[in-house]
N, C-alpha and C positions, 0 to 999 in steps of 0.2 A: 786869639786859643780860645774865647767864650767868656762868660759868667763862671767861673770856675769856684770863687767863695759862696757861691749859691752853694755848694757842695757841703759847707762845713755847720750846715745848718741840720739835716739829718745827724751828722758824726754827732752831733754834740746834742740832740736829742736825744740818739742811742745808747750816748755813755750816762745821763744822767737816770733814766727810765732802767739801764742794768746795774749800773754801781749805786745811785742814790744820790743825792744831794754833793755836789763839788765846789771846790775852789776854783774861780777861772786858771791859774795857775797848771791845778790839777789835770783839768780839763787838759788845756794846751799840751798837757806832757802826754796824756793818753789817747788826743786826737792822733798823733804821730803814728801813732801804733793800729791806727782804723781807717787815716785816710781814705776816701772813695778816689780821690786821685792822687798823681804825682807833682802836680802844682807845689809849690811851698807856701804854706798859708802861713804869714805872721801873726801876731798875737794884737797888732788893731783889726784886724778884719776877725778875728775870734771874741773877742769882748762888743764891736758894734754886731756882730751878726746875735751876742746874748743879749744887746740892749735890745734887739729888734725882737727879737722872740719873745722879752720881757714885753716888748708893748702892745706884742700882738694877745699877752696870755699864754703865751707855750711854756715861761719860766716866768718862777719867782727869787726873788732874793731879797737877802736881809746881812745885817753887818755880822759878822763878827768880833767880837770885842773880847772872848775868854781867855786869848792866845797874853803873852808877853810881848811878843810882836804890834805891829801898825794892824788894824781893823782890818778883814779882809771880807769880801763878799762872798755868801754860801749861797749856793745855785740850786734852784729844784725843776723837778718836772711838773707841769700842771695836766690834769684831767685833758684839758684842751690841748697841750704838749702830746699827751700818749695818743692822742685823734691824727693828730699835724704827722707824729712820725708814723702813721698808719699810713698816710696817704702817702707819705714818702716814699715810706713801699714797694705801691705802687705803682709810682711813679719809674723807679728806678726799676724795679719788673721791666715794665715795658721800654725801657729805652736801655734794659742790658740784652732783650733780645733784638731791640734794633742795630744797635752795636754790633750785635755776632751776626748781623742779617749782612749788614753793612762790610766787616770784613770778610768777610764770605766774598760781595759782590767783588772784592778790590781782588784776594785771593784770584778768582778765577779770570780776572781783566790780567791777572798778571800772567798769570798760567797759558793765556790764548796771544798772550803779546810774546814770549817767549819762544809759543811756536812757531806765529808769523817771521819772525827775526829766524828762524832757522835756516840753510842755506836750500834749493827748492823745495819748499814750504808751498803748498795753495795757498792761493790769498784771498 
């Protein structure tokens, strides 16, 4: 079904841009509400994506040791990440148009097959 995990990236960037700094766990909870696909994305894919975004300079992280529990990473979007999110917006806008055209083509094909399967229909 293709590399649907790639669609984790724009959602993570969107959430960090909209909500501000967040822990990985918080991003995982919010991610489910804003996922672009219905594919199940596991936590390891989320953390791999965060690491890749950090390596590319699109997010930064720091350890938060202020709580009583274990230290946690806090992630925040960078200016580069905001630009990358804008690039994703363009890609997804183009993909949405392409997908709409594809679905319309399949519907037209279905309609023509329904007509041609009718008895005494011209072929």
